[in-house]
C-alpha positions in Angstrom: 13.3 -1.3 -13.7 15.9 -0.2 -11.1 14.5 1.1 -7.8 16.8 2.9 -5.5 15.3 3.5 -2.0 16.9 5.7 0.7 20.3 4.3 -0.2 23.1 5.3 2.2 26.7 4.3 2.3 29.1 5.5 5.0 32.9 4.8 5.3 33.6 5.8 8.8 32.7 9.4 9.2 32.5 9.9 5.4 29.1 9.6 3.7 29.6 8.6 0.1 25.8 8.2 -0.6 23.2 10.0 1.5 19.6 8.7 1.5 19.4 8.4 -2.3 16.2 7.5 -4.0 15.3 7.3 -7.7 13.9 5.0 -10.3 15.4 4.0 -13.7 12.5 3.1 -15.9 12.5 0.9 -19.0 12.3 2.1 -22.6 14.7 5.0 -22.3 18.4 5.7 -21.9 19.0 7.3 -18.4 22.2 9.3 -17.8 23.8 9.1 -14.4 25.8 12.2 -13.8 27.6 13.9 -11.1 31.0 15.4 -10.2 34.0 13.3 -9.2 33.3 12.0 -5.7 29.6 12.4 -6.1 28.9 8.7 -5.2 28.0 7.4 -8.7 30.4 4.4 -8.7 29.6 3.5 -5.1 25.9 3.6 -6.0 26.4 1.4 -9.0 28.5 -1.1 -7.0 25.6 -1.4 -4.4 23.2 -2.0 -7.3 25.3 -5.0 -8.1 25.9 -6.2 -4.6 29.6 -5.4 -4.7 29.2 -3.0 -1.8 26.8 -3.4 1.1 24.6 -0.3 1.9 24.8 1.1 5.3 21.0 1.5 5.0 18.3 1.5 2.3 18.3 -1.0 -0.7 18.3 -1.3 -4.4 15.9 -3.7 -6.4 16.3 -4.7 -9.9 13.0 -6.0 -11.4 11.7 -6.2 -7.9 14.6 -8.1 -6.3 17.9 -7.3 -4.7 20.9 -8.4 -6.9 22.0 -11.0 -4.4 18.6 -12.8 -4.8 18.9 -13.2 -8.6 19.7 -16.9 -9.3 21.4 -16.3 -12.6 22.0 -12.5 -12.6 23.5 -12.2 -16.1 20.0 -13.1 -17.5 18.6 -10.1 -15.7 21.3 -7.4 -15.4 24.4 -6.8 -17.5 27.1 -4.4 -16.2 30.2 -2.7 -17.3 32.1 -1.0 -14.4 35.8 -1.7 -15.1 36.8 -2.8 -18.6 40.2 -3.9 -17.4 38.9 -6.4 -14.7 39.5 -9.4 -16.9 42.2 -12.2 -16.4 45.0 -11.0 -18.7 45.9 -14.4 -19.8 42.5 -15.4 -20.9 41.3 -14.9 -24.5 38.2 -12.9 -25.1 36.4 -16.0 -26.2 37.4 -18.0 -23.0 36.5 -15.1 -20.8 33.0 -14.9 -22.3 32.7 -18.7 -22.4 33.5 -18.9 -18.6 30.8 -16.3 -17.8 28.3 -18.0 -20.0 28.8 -21.4 -18.2 28.5 -19.7 -14.8 25.0 -18.5 -15.7 23.9 -21.4 -18.0 23.9 -19.3 -21.1 24.3 -21.2 -24.4 27.7 -21.0 -26.0 26.2 -19.8 -29.3 25.4 -16.6 -27.4 29.2 -16.1 -27.0 29.6 -16.1 -30.7 26.7 -13.6 -31.1 28.1 -11.0 -28.8 31.5 -11.4 -30.3 30.0 -10.6 -33.7 27.8 -7.8 -32.2 30.7 -6.0 -30.5 33.2 -6.3 -33.4 35.6 -8.6 -31.5 35.8 -11.3 -34.2 39.3 -10.7 -35.2 40.5 -10.5 -31.5 38.4 -13.2 -30.0 41.3 -15.6 -29.7 43.8 -13.0 -28.4 44.7 -12.6 -24.7 42.7 -9.8 -23.0 45.9 -8.5 -21.5 47.1 -7.5 -24.9 44.0 -5.4 -25.7 43.9 -1.7 -26.1 41.4 0.2 -23.8 39.0 0.4 -26.7 39.0 -3.3 -27.3 38.8 -3.9 -23.5 35.6 -1.7 -23.5 34.1 -3.8 -26.4 34.8 -7.0 -24.4 33.3 -5.5 -21.3 30.2 -4.6 -23.3 30.0 -8.0 -24.8 30.1 -9.4 -21.2 27.3 -7.1 -20.2 25.1 -8.2 -23.2 25.9 -11.9 -22.8 22.7 -12.9 -20.9 20.6 -10.7 -23.2 19.5 -8.8 -20.1 16.5 -6.5 -19.6 18.7 -4.1 -17.5 22.1 -2.6 -18.4 24.4 -0.7 -16.1 27.3 0.9 -18.1 30.0 3.1 -16.5 31.9 5.3 -19.0 31.1 2.9 -22.0 32.7 5.1 -24.6 36.1 5.5 -22.7 38.8 4.5 -25.1 36.5 4.0 -28.1 37.3 5.5 -31.5 34.7 7.7 -33.3 33.2 4.7 -35.0 32.9 2.8 -31.7 31.3 5.8 -30.0 28.6 6.0 -32.7 28.1 2.3 -32.4 27.6 2.2 -28.7 25.3 5.2 -28.9 23.1 3.5 -31.4 23.2 0.3 -29.5 21.9 1.9 -26.3 19.1 3.6 -28.1 18.1 0.4 -29.9 18.2 -1.6 -26.7 16.0 1.1 -24.9 13.6 1.0 -27.9 13.2 -2.7 -27.2 11.9 -1.8 -23.7 15.1 -2.4 -21.8 16.3 -0.4 -18.8 19.6 1.4 -19.6 21.6 3.4 -17.0 24.8 5.0 -18.2 27.3 7.0 -16.3 29.6 9.3 -18.1 31.7 12.5 -17.8 31.3 13.3 -21.5 28.6 15.9 -21.6 28.4 16.4 -25.4 28.1 12.5 -25.9 25.6 12.2 -23.1 23.4 14.9 -24.7 23.2 12.9 -27.9 22.4 9.6 -26.2 20.1 10.0 -23.1 16.4 10.7 -22.7 16.4 11.1 -18.9 18.9 12.4 -16.2 19.7 11.4 -12.8 22.1 13.9 -11.3 23.7 13.5 -7.9 26.2 15.6 -5.9 27.9 14.7 -2.5 25.9 11.6 -2.5 22.5 13.4 -2.7 20.0 13.6 -5.5 20.1 17.0 -7.4 17.9 16.2 -10.4 15.6 13.5 -11.8 14.1 14.8 -15.0 14.0 14.6 -18.8 17.0 15.9 -20.7 15.0 18.8 -22.4 13.5 19.9 -19.1 16.9 19.8 -17.5 18.3 22.0 -20.2 15.4 24.4 -20.1 15.7 24.7 -16.3 19.4 25.2 -16.0 20.5 27.2 -19.1 19.6 30.7 -20.3 18.4 31.5 -23.9 21.4 32.2 -26.1 21.2 33.7 -29.6 23.9 34.3 -32.2 23.5 37.5 -34.3 25.6 38.7 -37.2 25.2 42.3 -38.4 27.2 44.9 -40.5 26.3 47.3 -37.7 27.7 45.4 -34.6 28.2 48.5 -32.4 24.8 49.7 -33.1 23.3 46.2 -32.5 25.3 45.8 -29.3 23.9 49.2 -28.0 20.3 48.2 -28.8 20.5 44.9 -27.0 22.4 46.0 -24.0 20.0 49.0 -23.5 17.2 46.4 -23.4 19.1 44.6 -20.5 20.4 41.8 -22.6 24.0 40.6 -22.0 26.0 40.6 -25.2 29.3 38.9 -25.7 31.7 38.6 -28.7 31.2 35.4 -30.8 33.1 33.8 -33.7 33.5 35.6 -37.0 32.5 38.9 -35.7 29.1 37.8 -34.4 27.6 38.7 -31.2 26.0 36.3 -28.7 23.1 37.5 -26.8 22.1 35.8 -23.5 18.9 36.2 -21.6 16.4 36.7 -24.4 15.0 34.5 -27.1 15.0 34.8 -30.9 11.5 36.4 -30.8 12.4 39.3 -28.4 15.7 39.9 -30.2 13.9 40.0 -33.5 11.4 42.5 -32.2 14.2 44.9 -30.9 16.1 44.6 -34.2 13.0 45.4 -36.2 11.9 48.3 -33.9 15.3 50.0 -34.3 15.8 49.2 -37.9 19.2 47.4 -37.4 20.4 45.4 -40.4 21.2 41.8 -39.5 22.5 38.8 -41.6 21.8 36.1 -39.1 19.7 35.5 -35.9 20.1 31.9 -34.7 19.2 30.3 -31.4 22.2 28.5 -30.0 21.6 25.0 -28.7 21.6 24.6 -25.0 24.7 23.1 -23.5 24.4 20.1 -21.2 27.8 21.0 -19.9 26.7 24.5 -19.0 23.5 23.1 -17.3 25.5 20.5 -15.4 28.1 23.0 -14.1 25.4 25.4 -13.1 23.5 22.7 -11.1 26.5 21.0 -9.4 28.8 24.0 -8.9 28.3 23.8 -5.1 28.6 20.0 -5.0 32.1 19.6 -6.4 34.3 17.6 -3.9 37.6 18.1 -5.8 38.6 21.4 -7.4 41.7 22.4 -9.3 43.8 25.2 -8.0 42.4 27.5 -10.8 38.8 26.7 -9.9 39.4 27.5 -6.2 40.5 31.0 -6.8 
């Protein structure tokens, strides 16, 4: 388990992380989300002892990272896939990490096979594509067979097959009782992967909740309706105070009421319909709704 307690990090007058507290529990995949500049990377670096907190602390399985004697056996991390000596082969890089933490060399072969690096194991890391560098970084994180994994943008650069592979891997590792914390900007992929969410903005905690609860709290019911009488259907719904927008293929998208309420209105007014479908809640919509006031960097269009 990861325990973050009153964690604060200041750089001069700028506060990157502000009295942040949360727990990442084993047995589930926890998503770590926030806008650019929210403090996610700084928090993860403090978890790994790469940055020293101004105040507060982080404990991994009850200990600060600096007190773990052979840390790769306890926690594996992927923060920057390119932070590998370019002239080393993948096998040599993993072998060096294994020796530094007294990990058997057979484990190097195992993670090479697990991450699909077999054909590139003896190539220099500096020649790798971003996707292959990601696989090498994941292999390094898994090397010590750790109970805790910290992964920052793990699908970055992976092809579709690789994305499905890492998604299944994280779910399988969580099912084994491991603690998985994954940071990502890809909302659609996050929604398919995580069970729980930690959301921060401007260094402060905004949400610590299950994925389903987060979506229910920060999105509104949305229903797609197709009818040969679109004008009449629109009038019925808008007269009932329901927002109606144009959807694809001539459909209407009703926001603010569930399928049951819309079905009752349709039946009461005798409107002919061909489809009434609840639209899945969007993590991107929920995230934007929650973090809209916490965005540190906006494009010119967003500022207008």
